[in-house]
C-alpha positions in Angstrom: 0.0 0.0 0.0 1.5 3.3 -1.1 2.1 5.9 1.6 -0.2 8.4 -0.1 -2.9 5.7 -0.1 -2.3 5.0 3.7 -2.8 8.8 4.3 -6.1 8.9 2.4 -7.4 5.7 4.1 -6.6 7.2 7.5 -8.4 10.5 6.7 -11.4 8.6 5.2 -11.8 6.4 8.3 -12.1 9.3 10.7 -14.1 11.5 8.3 -16.6 8.6 8.2 -16.7 8.7 12.0 -17.7 12.4 12.2 -14.3 14.1 12.1 -13.6 17.3 10.1 -10.6 16.9 7.8 -8.1 19.7 8.6 -5.3 20.4 6.0 -1.7 20.3 7.2 -0.3 23.6 8.4 3.1 24.7 6.8 6.2 23.5 8.6 7.3 26.9 9.9 5.4 27.3 13.2 5.1 31.1 13.0 2.5 31.4 15.7 4.4 29.6 18.5 7.4 31.6 19.8 8.9 28.4 21.2 9.0 26.5 18.0 11.0 26.9 14.8 8.9 24.2 13.1 5.8 22.2 13.8 7.1 19.1 15.5 3.8 17.2 16.3 0.4 16.7 14.7 -1.4 18.6 17.6 0.6 21.9 17.3 -1.9 23.7 15.2 -4.7 22.6 17.7 -2.8 23.8 20.8 -5.0 27.0 21.2 -8.1 24.7 21.4 -6.5 22.4 24.0 -5.4 25.4 26.1 -8.8 27.0 25.9 -7.4 30.1 24.2 -9.8 29.7 21.2 -13.1 27.9 20.7 -12.7 25.0 18.2 -14.9 25.3 15.2 -15.4 21.5 15.3 -15.8 18.9 18.1 -13.7 16.3 16.2 -10.8 16.7 13.7 -8.5 14.6 11.7 -5.3 15.6 9.9 -2.0 14.4 8.4 0.4 17.1 9.6 3.9 17.7 8.1 6.4 17.7 11.0 10.1 18.3 11.6 12.3 17.3 14.5 16.1 17.8 14.7 17.2 17.2 18.3 18.1 13.6 17.3 19.6 14.5 13.9 22.8 12.5 14.7 20.7 9.3 15.1 19.2 9.6 11.6 20.1 6.5 9.6 21.3 4.6 12.7 17.9 3.5 13.9 14.6 2.5 12.3 12.7 5.3 14.3 14.6 8.6 13.7 14.0 10.9 10.8 14.0 14.7 10.5 10.9 15.2 8.3 7.9 13.0 9.0 4.1 13.0 8.7 1.8 12.5 11.6 -1.7 11.1 11.2 -3.8 12.4 14.1 -7.4 12.3 15.3 -8.6 14.8 17.9 -11.5 15.3 20.2 -12.2 18.6 21.9 -14.4 17.7 24.8 -16.3 15.2 22.7 -15.4 11.5 22.9 -12.7 10.2 25.3 -10.9 6.9 26.0 -14.0 4.7 25.3 -14.3 6.4 21.8 -10.6 6.7 20.9 -9.5 3.1 21.7 -12.1 1.3 19.5 -11.5 3.8 16.6 -7.8 3.0 16.6 -8.3 -0.7 16.9 -10.9 -0.8 14.1 -8.7 1.0 11.6 -5.6 -1.0 12.6 -7.1 -4.5 12.3 -9.9 -4.1 9.7 -9.0 -5.9 6.5 -7.5 -3.8 3.7 -10.4 -4.9 1.5 -12.8 -3.3 3.9 -10.9 0.0 4.2 -8.6 -0.8 7.1 -4.8 -1.5 7.5 -5.2 -5.2 8.0 -2.7 -5.6 10.8 -2.6 -9.0 12.5 -4.3 -8.4 15.9 -2.1 -11.2 17.4 1.0 -9.1 16.8 -0.3 -5.9 18.3 0.8 -4.9 21.9 -0.5 -2.0 23.9 1.2 0.0 26.6 -0.7 2.1 29.2 0.2 4.4 32.1 0.8 2.6 35.4 -2.5 3.2 37.1 -4.7 3.7 34.0 -7.0 0.7 34.7 -9.7 2.2 32.5 -7.5 2.0 29.4 -6.5 -1.6 30.2 -10.1 -2.7 30.5 -11.0 -1.0 27.2 -8.1 -2.7 25.4 -9.2 -6.0 26.8 -12.7 -5.4 25.5 -11.3 -4.7 22.0 -9.5 -8.1 22.0 -6.0 -7.4 23.3 -5.0 -10.1 25.8 -3.7 -9.0 29.2 -0.2 -10.5 28.5 0.2 -8.0 25.6 -0.8 -5.0 27.7 2.2 -3.4 29.5 2.1 -0.8 32.2 4.8 1.8 31.9 5.8 4.9 33.9 5.7 8.7 33.4 8.7 8.7 31.2 7.1 6.6 28.6 3.3 6.9 29.1 2.4 10.3 30.5 2.1 13.3 28.2 2.4 17.0 28.7 3.7 20.0 26.8 6.4 20.6 29.3 4.6 23.7 30.7 1.6 24.1 33.1 -1.6 23.2 31.4 -3.4 20.1 30.1 -1.7 16.7 30.4 -2.6 13.1 30.8 -1.7 9.4 30.5 -1.2 7.9 27.1 -1.5 4.5 25.5 0.8 3.3 22.7 0.3 0.6 20.1 3.3 -1.5 19.0 3.6 -4.1 16.2 5.7 -7.2 16.6 7.9 -7.5 13.5 9.2 -10.9 14.3 12.4 -12.6 15.6 14.5 -11.3 12.7 14.4 -7.8 14.4 15.2 -8.7 18.0 14.4 -10.7 21.1 11.0 -11.5 22.4 9.5 -9.9 25.5 7.5 -6.9 24.3 8.2 -3.1 23.9 10.2 -2.9 27.2 12.7 -5.4 25.9 13.3 -4.2 22.3 11.7 -1.3 20.4 13.2 -2.3 17.1 11.4 -5.5 17.0 8.3 -4.1 18.7 7.8 -0.9 16.6 5.5 1.8 18.1 3.0 3.0 15.4 0.3 4.9 17.3 0.2 7.0 20.5 -3.2 7.9 22.1 -3.0 10.8 24.5 -5.8 11.1 27.0 -5.8 14.8 28.2 -7.7 14.7 31.4 -5.6 16.6 34.0 -4.3 20.1 34.6 -0.7 20.2 35.9 1.4 22.9 37.4 4.9 23.2 39.0 6.4 21.5 36.0 10.1 20.8 36.5 10.6 18.0 34.1 8.6 15.3 32.2 8.3 13.3 35.4 8.3 16.0 38.0 5.0 18.1 38.2 1.9 18.5 40.3 -1.6 17.4 39.1 -4.0 20.2 40.1 -7.1 18.3 39.1 -9.3 17.1 36.2 -9.8 19.3 33.2 -13.4 20.6 32.8 -13.4 19.1 29.3 -11.4 16.0 28.5 -9.7 15.9 25.1 -8.1 13.3 22.8 -4.9 13.8 20.8 -3.5 10.8 18.9 -0.5 10.5 16.6 0.2 7.7 14.2 3.6 8.1 12.4 2.7 7.8 8.7 6.2 6.6 7.8 6.2 4.0 10.6 2.9 2.5 9.6 4.0 2.6 6.0 7.2 0.6 6.9 5.0 -2.0 8.6 2.4 -2.3 5.8 5.0 -2.3 3.0 7.1 -5.0 4.8 10.4 -3.0 4.9 12.9 -2.8 7.7 12.7 1.0 8.4 11.2 4.3 7.3 14.1 4.9 4.9 12.8 2.0 2.7 9.2 3.1 2.2 8.0 4.2 -1.2 8.4 8.0 -0.4 12.1 7.6 0.6 13.6 4.4 -0.9 13.9 5.8 -4.5 16.1 8.6 -3.3 18.3 6.1 -1.4 18.4 3.9 -4.5 19.5 6.7 -6.7 22.2 7.7 -4.2 23.5 4.1 -4.2 23.6 4.0 -8.0 25.5 7.3 -8.1 28.1 6.2 -5.6 28.4 2.6 -6.7 27.1 1.1 -3.4 24.8 -1.9 -2.9 22.4 -0.9 -0.2 21.8 -3.7 2.4 24.6 -5.9 1.1 26.5 -5.8 4.4 23.6 -5.1 6.9 21.2 -7.1 8.9 17.4 -6.5 9.5 17.9 -4.7 12.8 19.1 -1.1 12.7 22.1 -1.8 14.9 23.4 -4.2 12.3 23.7 -1.5 9.7 26.9 -1.0 7.7 28.3 2.7 7.7 27.6 3.0 4.0 23.9 2.1 4.5 23.7 4.7 7.3 25.0 7.4 5.0 22.6 6.4 2.3 19.7 6.7 4.7 21.0 10.1 5.9 21.0 11.3 2.2 17.5 10.0 1.5 16.0 11.5 4.7 17.8 14.9 4.4 17.1 15.4 0.7 13.4 14.8 1.2 13.4 17.1 4.3 15.1 19.8 2.3 12.5 19.5 -0.5 9.7 19.9 2.0 11.3 22.8 3.9 12.0 24.9 0.8 8.5 24.0 -0.5 7.1 25.6 2.6 9.0 28.8 2.1 12.2 28.2 4.2 15.5 29.2 2.5 19.1 28.5 3.5 20.5 31.1 6.0 22.9 31.4 8.9 20.3 31.5 11.6 16.9 30.3 12.7 14.9 28.1 10.3 17.2 28.8 7.5 20.2 27.5 9.5 18.4 24.2 10.2 17.7 23.8 6.5 21.3 24.7 5.7 22.7 22.1 8.2 20.4 19.4 6.9 21.4 20.1 3.3 25.1 20.1 4.1 24.9 16.8 6.0 23.3 15.2 2.9 25.9 16.7 0.5 28.8 15.7 2.7 27.4 12.1 3.1 27.3 11.8 -0.7 30.9 12.9 -1.0 32.0 10.5 1.7 30.5 7.7 -0.4 32.7 8.8 -3.3 30.5 11.2 -5.4 32.4 14.4 -6.0 30.0 16.3 -8.3 26.9 18.2 -7.5 24.4 15.6 -6.1 21.1 17.5 -5.6 20.3 17.8 -9.3 20.4 14.0 -9.3 18.5 13.5 -6.1 16.0 16.3 -5.6 13.9 15.4 -8.7 13.5 11.9 -7.3 12.3 13.3 -4.0 9.8 15.4 -5.9 8.4 12.4 -7.7 8.1 10.5 -4.4 6.3 13.3 -2.5 4.1 15.0 -5.2 1.4 12.3 -5.1 0.6 13.6 -1.6 1.7 17.2 -2.2 1.2 18.2 -5.8 2.3 21.8 -5.1 5.9 20.5 -4.9 5.9 19.6 -8.6 4.2 22.9 -9.5 6.8 24.9 -7.5 9.9 22.8 -8.3 11.6 25.4 -10.4 11.9 27.8 -7.4 12.7 24.9 -5.0 15.5 23.6 -7.1 17.0 27.0 -7.7 17.5 27.5 -4.0 18.7 24.0 -3.4 21.2 23.9 -6.3 22.6 27.3 -5.4 23.1 26.3 -1.8 25.0 23.1 -2.9 27.2 25.0 -5.2 28.1 27.5 -2.5 28.7 24.7 0.1 31.0 22.8 -2.3 33.3 25.9 -2.5 33.2 26.1 1.3 34.1 22.4 1.6 37.0 22.7 -0.8 38.6 25.6 1.2 37.6 24.5 4.7 38.4 20.8 4.4 42.0 21.6 3.3 42.6 23.8 6.3 40.9 21.4 8.7 42.9 18.4 7.3 46.1 20.4 8.0 44.9 21.2 11.5 44.1 17.5 12.2 47.5 16.4 10.9 49.3 18.9 13.0 47.2 17.9 16.1 48.0 14.2 15.6 51.7 14.9 15.1 51.9 16.8 18.3 50.2 14.0 20.2 47.2 16.0 21.2 43.8 14.4 21.0 41.8 17.7 20.6 41.5 20.5 18.1 41.5 23.9 19.8 38.5 26.1 20.1 40.4 28.8 18.3 40.9 26.5 15.2 37.2 25.6 15.1 36.2 29.2 15.5 38.6 30.3 12.7 37.1 27.7 10.4 33.6 28.9 11.3 34.2 32.6 11.3 36.7 33.1 8.5 35.8 30.2 6.1 32.1 29.6 6.9 32.8 26.0 7.9 30.0 24.8 10.1 31.0 23.7 13.6 28.8 20.6 13.4 30.8 19.5 10.3 34.1 20.2 12.1 32.9 18.0 14.9 31.9 15.2 12.6 35.2 15.2 10.6 37.3 15.4 13.8 35.3 12.5 15.3 35.9 10.4 12.2 39.7 11.1 12.7 39.5 10.0 16.3 39.9 13.6 17.7 37.8 15.7 20.0 37.1 19.5 19.5 37.4 22.0 22.4 33.7 22.9 22.1 33.8 25.0 25.3 36.6 27.1 23.8 34.7 27.5 20.6 31.5 28.5 22.4 33.4 31.1 24.5 34.8 32.7 21.3 31.3 32.7 19.7 29.9 34.2 22.9 32.5 36.9 22.9 31.8 37.8 19.3 28.0 37.9 20.0 28.6 40.0 23.1 30.6 42.5 21.0 27.9 42.7 18.4 25.1 43.0 21.0 27.0 45.7 22.8 27.4 47.6 19.6 23.7 47.3 18.8 22.7 48.2 22.4 24.9 51.3 22.3 23.1 52.4 19.1 19.7 51.7 20.5 20.1 52.8 24.1 23.0 55.2 24.3 24.6 52.9 26.9 21.8 53.5 29.5 21.3 50.4 31.7 18.3 48.5 30.6 17.1 48.2 34.2 16.6 52.0 34.2 14.2 51.6 31.3 12.3 48.8 33.0 12.0 50.9 36.1 10.4 53.8 34.1 8.1 51.4 32.4 7.0 49.7 35.6 6.4 53.1 37.3 4.3 54.6 34.5 3.2 51.9 32.2 3.5 51.8 28.4 3.9 55.1 26.5 1.0 55.9 24.2 1.9 56.5 20.6 -0.4 59.1 19.0 1.6 59.6 15.8 -1.0 57.9 13.5 -3.5 60.7 14.3 -1.3 63.8 15.1 2.1 65.3 14.6 2.3 67.4 17.8 0.8 67.3 21.3 1.2 68.3 24.9 2.7 65.7 27.1 4.4 65.4 30.5 8.1 64.4 30.8 7.8 61.2 32.8 11.6 60.7 33.1 15.0 62.0 32.0 17.8 59.5 31.5 21.5 60.0 31.2 24.8 58.7 32.5 23.3 55.2 32.9 20.2 56.2 34.9 17.6 58.7 35.9 18.5 62.4 36.2 16.4 65.4 37.5 17.4 67.9 34.9 19.6 68.6 31.8 21.1 71.9 30.5 22.0 73.4 27.2 24.5 71.2 25.3 23.6 68.0 27.2 22.6 64.8 25.4 19.7 63.3 27.2 16.9 60.7 26.8 13.3 61.7 27.5 10.3 59.6 28.2 6.9 61.2 27.7 3.5 60.0 28.9 2.3 60.1 25.2 4.2 61.0 22.0 3.6 61.6 18.3 7.2 60.6 17.6 7.5 57.2 15.8 10.2 54.9 17.3 12.4 53.1 14.7 10.9 49.8 13.9 9.7 47.6 11.0 12.4 49.1 8.8 11.1 52.6 9.2 13.5 55.2 10.5 12.6 57.2 13.6 11.0 60.6 13.6 13.0 63.7 14.5 11.8 67.1 15.7 11.6 69.4 18.8 10.2 69.2 22.3 9.7 72.5 24.2 9.8 71.8 28.0 9.4 74.7 30.5 12.0 77.3 29.5 14.1 74.8 27.6 14.0 73.1 24.2 15.5 69.8 23.0 16.2 68.6 19.5 15.1 64.9 19.1 17.7 63.0 16.9 16.5 59.5 17.4 13.6 57.5 18.9 13.8 53.9 20.1 12.0 51.2 22.1 14.7 49.7 24.2 12.1 47.6 26.0 8.7 46.8 24.6 6.1 49.5 25.4 8.6 52.3 26.3 9.3 54.9 23.7 12.5 56.8 24.4 13.5 60.1 22.7 17.3 60.6 22.3 17.9 64.4 22.2 20.2 67.3 22.7 19.2 70.3 24.8 19.6 73.3 22.5 18.2 76.0 24.8 17.7 76.5 28.5 17.0 73.7 31.0 14.6 70.8 31.0 13.3 69.0 34.1 11.5 65.7 34.7 7.9 66.1 35.7 7.4 69.3 33.6 4.8 69.5 30.8 6.1 70.0 27.3 5.0 70.3 23.7 6.3 67.7 21.3 6.4 68.4 17.5 7.8 66.1 14.9 9.6 67.2 11.7 6.6 67.0 9.4 8.5 67.2 6.1 10.7 64.3 7.2 7.7 62.2 8.4 6.0 62.7 5.1 9.1 61.7 3.1 9.6 58.6 5.3 5.9 57.7 5.0 6.1 57.9 1.2 9.0 55.5 1.2 7.1 53.0 3.5 4.1 53.0 1.3 6.3 52.5 -1.7 7.9 49.5 0.0 4.5 47.9 0.3 3.8 48.4 -3.3 7.2 47.0 -4.5 6.7 44.0 -2.2 3.2 43.2 -3.7 4.4 43.8 -7.2 7.5 41.6 -6.8 5.3 38.8 -5.6 3.1 39.3 -8.6 6.0 38.9 -11.0 8.2 36.4 -9.1 5.7 34.4 -7.1 4.5 34.4 -3.6 7.8 33.1 -2.3 9.3 36.5 -3.0 8.6 37.6 0.6 10.2 40.5 2.4 13.4 39.8 4.3 14.2 43.3 5.6 13.7 46.9 4.7 14.8 50.5 5.3 12.4 53.4 4.9 14.2 56.7 5.0 13.3 60.2 3.7 13.0 59.9 -0.1 14.6 56.5 -0.4 14.0 52.8 0.5 15.8 49.6 0.6 13.8 46.4 0.1 15.3 42.9 0.7 13.4 39.8 -0.4 13.7 36.1 -0.9 14.3 34.8 -4.4 16.7 32.2 -5.7 18.4 34.2 -8.4 18.9 37.7 -9.9 15.9 39.6 -11.1 16.3 40.5 -14.8 16.4 44.1 -15.9 13.2 43.5 -17.9 11.3 42.3 -14.7 12.6 45.3 -12.7 11.4 47.6 -15.4 8.0 46.0 -15.4 7.8 46.2 -11.6 8.7 49.8 -11.6 6.2 50.6 -14.3 3.4 48.7 -12.5 4.1 50.5 -9.2 3.9 53.9 -10.9 0.7 52.9 -12.6 -0.7 52.3 -9.1 0.4 55.8 -8.1 -1.6 57.2 -11.1 -4.7 55.4 -9.8 -4.4 57.5 -6.6 -5.7 54.7 -4.4 -6.8 55.4 -0.8 -4.4 54.1 1.8 -6.3 52.8 4.8 -5.2 51.3 8.1 -7.3 49.4 10.7 -7.0 47.1 13.7 -8.4 43.6 13.5 -7.7 40.1 14.8 -4.9 38.1 13.4 -7.4 35.4 12.2 -9.4 38.0 10.3 -6.3 39.5 8.8 -5.3 36.1 7.4 -8.8 35.6 6.1 -8.5 39.0 4.3 -5.2 37.8 2.7 -3.0 40.4 4.5 0.7 39.6 4.1 2.7 39.0 7.2 6.5 39.1 7.3 7.9 35.5 7.5 9.1 34.7 11.1 7.6 37.9 12.7 5.5 37.4 15.8 2.3 39.3 16.1 -0.2 39.7 18.9 -3.9 38.7 18.8 -4.7 42.2 17.5 -2.9 43.4 14.4 -2.8 46.6 12.3 -3.5 46.1 8.6 -2.5 48.7 6.0 -4.3 48.6 2.6 -3.5 50.4 -0.6 -6.8 50.3 -2.3 -7.5 46.8 -3.5 -3.8 46.4 -4.6 -1.8 45.6 -1.5 -2.7 44.5 2.0 -0.1 43.9 4.7 0.4 43.8 8.5 2.3 46.9 9.5 2.8 49.2 12.4 4.4 52.0 10.3 3.2 55.4 9.0 1.9 55.9 5.5 0.5 58.4 3.1 -3.3 58.8 2.8 -3.4 58.2 -1.0 -1.0 56.4 -3.4 -0.8 59.5 -5.7 1.1 61.4 -3.0 4.2 59.3 -3.7 4.6 61.1 -7.0 7.2 58.8 -8.6 9.1 55.6 -7.6 12.4 55.0 -9.4 14.2 51.7 -8.8 18.0 52.3 -8.8 19.5 48.8 -8.4 19.1 45.2 -7.7 21.8 43.0 -6.1 22.6 40.0 -4.0 23.1 40.3 -0.2 23.3 36.6 0.6 22.3 33.2 -0.5 18.8 33.5 -1.9 18.3 37.1 -0.7 18.2 40.0 -3.1 18.1 43.8 -2.5 16.3 46.5 -4.4 17.1 50.2 -3.7 14.7 52.9 -4.9 14.0 56.6 -4.7 10.6 58.1 -4.0 8.9 61.5 -4.6 11.0 64.6 -5.2 14.2 62.5 -4.7 13.2 60.3 -7.6 12.5 63.4 -9.7 15.8 64.9 -8.8 17.6 61.7 -9.8 16.0 61.6 -13.2 16.8 65.3 -13.8 20.4 64.7 -13.0 20.4 61.6 -15.3 18.9 63.6 -18.1 21.6 66.3 -17.8 24.3 63.6 -17.8 23.0 61.9 -20.9 22.6 65.3 -22.6 26.2 66.2 -21.8 27.5 62.8 -23.1 25.4 63.1 -26.2 27.0 66.4 -26.9 30.5 65.1 -26.3 30.1 62.1 -28.5 28.0 64.0 -31.0 25.3 61.4 -31.1 21.5 61.3 -30.2 20.8 60.5 -26.5 19.5 57.0 -27.3 22.9 56.1 -28.8 25.0 57.3 -25.9 25.2 53.8 -24.2 26.5 52.2 -27.4 29.1 54.9 -28.0 30.3 54.6 -24.4 30.7 50.8 -24.7 32.7 51.3 -27.9 35.0 53.8 -26.2 35.6 51.6 -23.2 36.4 48.7 -25.4 38.9 50.8 -27.3 40.5 52.0 -24.1 40.9 48.4 -22.9 42.5 47.3 -26.1 44.9 50.3 -25.8 45.8 49.4 -22.2 46.6 45.8 -23.3 48.9 47.1 -26.0 50.6 49.5 -23.5 51.1 46.6 -21.1 52.8 44.6 -23.9 55.1 47.4 -24.7 56.0 47.9 -21.0 56.8 44.2 -20.7 59.0 44.3 -23.8 60.8 47.3 -22.5 61.4 45.6 -19.2 62.6 42.3 -20.7 64.5 43.8 -23.5 67.6 44.5 -21.4 67.8 41.1 -19.8 70.7 39.9 -22.0 72.7 43.0 -21.4 72.2 42.8 -17.6 73.2 39.2 -17.6 76.4 40.1 -19.4 77.2 42.7 -16.6 77.1 40.1 -13.8 79.7 40.7 -11.1 81.7 37.9 -9.5 81.0 37.8 -5.7 83.1 35.1 -4.2 82.5 32.7 -7.2 78.9 33.6 -7.6 77.6 35.6 -10.7 75.6 38.4 -9.1 73.2 40.7 -11.0 71.6 43.6 -9.1 69.3 45.8 -11.1 66.3 48.2 -10.9 63.4 47.6 -13.2 61.8 50.7 -14.9 59.7 52.6 -12.5 56.1 51.5 -12.4 56.8 48.0 -13.8 54.1 45.5 -12.9 55.0 42.8 -10.3 54.7 39.9 -12.8 57.0 41.7 -15.2 59.7 42.2 -12.5 59.5 38.6 -11.5 59.8 37.5 -15.2 62.8 39.9 -15.7 64.6 38.3 -12.8 64.0 34.8 -14.2 65.0 35.9 -17.8 68.3 37.3 -16.5 69.0 34.1 -14.6 68.3 32.1 -17.7 70.9 34.0 -19.7 73.7 33.2 -17.2 75.8 30.0 -17.8 73.9 27.3 -16.0 77.1 25.7 -14.7 78.0 28.9 -12.8 76.3 29.7 -9.5 74.1 32.8 -10.0 71.9 35.1 -8.0 69.7 37.8 -9.7 68.1 40.6 -7.6 65.7 43.0 -9.2 64.2 45.9 -7.3 61.2 48.0 -8.5 59.6 51.3 -7.4 55.8 51.6 -7.7 53.4 54.0 -6.0 56.1 55.2 -3.5 57.0 51.7 -2.4 59.9 49.4 -3.3 59.7 45.7 -4.0 62.3 43.0 -4.4 62.5 39.8 -6.5 65.4 37.3 -6.1 66.1 34.4 -8.4 68.8 31.7 -7.8 69.8 29.0 -10.3 70.4 25.3 -9.6 74.2 25.7 -9.2 73.6 28.6 -6.8 71.3 26.4 -4.7 73.9 23.7 -4.6 76.3 26.4 -3.0 73.6 26.8 -0.2 72.0 30.0 -1.6 68.2 30.4 -1.1 66.1 33.1 -2.8 63.7 33.0 0.1 66.4 33.5 2.7 68.0 36.4 0.7 64.6 38.2 0.4 63.8 37.9 4.0 67.3 39.0 5.0 67.1 42.1 2.9 63.5 42.9 4.1 64.0 42.1 7.8 62.0 38.9 7.7 59.3 39.9 5.3 58.5 38.3 2.0 58.7 34.7 1.0 58.7 32.1 -1.8 60.9 29.2 -2.7 64.6 28.6 -2.9 64.4 29.3 -6.7 62.4 32.5 -6.7 61.1 34.7 -3.9 59.8 38.2 -3.5 58.7 40.9 -0.9 58.2 44.6 -0.5 56.2 47.3 1.1 59.2 49.5 2.1 59.7 53.1 1.0 60.8 53.5 -2.6 64.1 55.2 -1.8 65.3 52.0 -0.1 65.4 50.1 -3.5 69.2 50.5 -4.0 69.8 49.4 -0.4 67.8 46.2 -1.0 70.1 45.3 -3.8 73.2 46.0 -1.7 71.8 43.9 1.1 71.3 40.9 -1.2 74.9 41.3 -2.6 76.3 41.4 0.9 74.4 38.3 1.9 75.6 36.5 -1.2 79.2 37.3 -0.3 78.7 36.1 3.3 77.0 32.9 2.3 79.3 32.0 -0.6 
């Protein structure tokens, strides 16, 4: 039975029993701040179990995409561990309980395949229950499970909670006996390879508190409504129904493994037994490849792209482990173009969108592999050298500094360093590595904190917030207002007053000043307080809810507790607002042309200009940029109304409002609409109509990282000014070249090409001039204690390669049987350089070009015994360099 058919059979069984079929949520768990990815089938139903929302159905069934990486090192080594998996689940929200869940599970498991079930042999099914759950035991007996195949287990195995105060309860697990080929008899407590768990039924009936661990908590009492949460691993039941040893051999994974084996010339299973612990290392690697390639496909399909942090880092690590496993099996070329299409064909019967979106998915994947192969080539060479040196010295551990250098300088992941070192029998000083990483993060954090807070202690901000509550922002409705100065901050804490010339931080009860956030720069302006006035230069939120004005006192004195009048720079605010609205329009238009995956990855909204970063696998063509710019400006001509309103997050999603990937939003969100063209969650300020932008001019598009591009643009009068300057420049060039304006670009290209050709000719002539005197200089060689020595200066400005070639040409024109040393000095850009060449007879006399260069340059420079070079000293020292070499030759000879 195909995995896709198992999935449909599961959904159909529970739908026929009154359950609502709920589609899988995407893998990124955006709503849960504690999760990077959905890691269990019940995650999207957590608000219902916690009572935060009322479920729209009493019963639900789903097959949820999941990802878990804590046990990533176990992938391939056991029959149970995989990164991506699918969880069949049926759920009851205060409806049926144990007496309903247990028969439903038994019925689907044991009903014949001809009648719509899975057809498992009931004589091979075992059940485990929590220690004192007699009710579950009786229910299993009633379904037909004999007492000897029902096992009581403790909290560690059979009591479920989310690890936080809230709902919890005992659980009951179903295991299938795969037979003696897989391990000893005795049930799940003896061997969990032979007895494979395939279904877990959680009975949420208690409320717990004082949660210290999975086994240490306090049961407060029964829940007012008891719930059911079950999970049947789709891959596990597929491995049982398809009669294969593990999840890597089911129909959705095995073809990837088979292709990897074909590529690397391995025979999967040839040297392994049925049980996971009997696996040959090559088979483990093939399973890692199959699992990780499939996981990468699913993650990119759900909008995750490779990056250096968060979800993107998890994806990057998984991809790199797969790529390296292929190389360890002997395949040295790009592997993903061979494997990813196979994964697509395996998964598209269940997820057809993967085939439709494969162009985008493969672009990201192939670009990441290409980049990583370059990193591998550089980093592996350096790591191999470090490992060799460590072994020679008799140490058993690579230093933290070496691991940090590989990570920081060469982009070599620490997990890869650990794996390679372990394969070579070495440890890595992980504590030392972590200390260096922590130091680097602390420096970066301190720099950011200094910019955001002006070095004020965060505790001072929290005190102000605790004493007065959140600051009200009124800047959506007004640009000035009266407000009381709640606090003045300076020198690390609160101060009573500040005088002219002082830099100070002010906290008002309410403010029209926008604090920097969401890519929008802060407002600036003036605050008049008593007899004093301050100029606001920056506004930040160092702690959530507290708006802090960084300012300079430009007149008189200001005191805490006084009432002031705050007024923003309206011209600046309008310019910034135009940029922010333009960013929304560019975002929407980019998605229209490049697809919905072109989501915002960062932005800057400044007066008259914007920077917009977005996810896309490759460069955006000039033609597309032109079309984007034209469409945005057409929206401006339509003069659409810009409208902002507050609504629930659920309603915003229903309306199709875009949310920034990975951002966390509260239950209430602010939606900004530009007519019917763009709708996005946003806390920034905007114009009232699109026509107020005037003009948007895209200046450039470039890469700022793997899979992330940046567009820079001008808005309003800044865009007009840019076009005016461009027009004047083109007119001037047209006049100089005596061609119409539309032919200027062609004429410039022709001129540049001609200049390049001329430079090449000049370079040839310089080289000929330099080398032309080689014979004469060789004939002027002086005898220095039996060594033919030539010391000469190259023509000023000679290129480094020409100087090196000249030294070798002179050496070649001296009798090979005579020991010879040639030293050529050159002056370029106010600096002197030196090249020394020694022939074979000279080396036999103990002369070394490298030693002679280092001697003349006080240890600097380097090369081989044949040819060496160095430089960087003042130009006037050139003659002295030649004299130093001659003296050294005399001393050595």
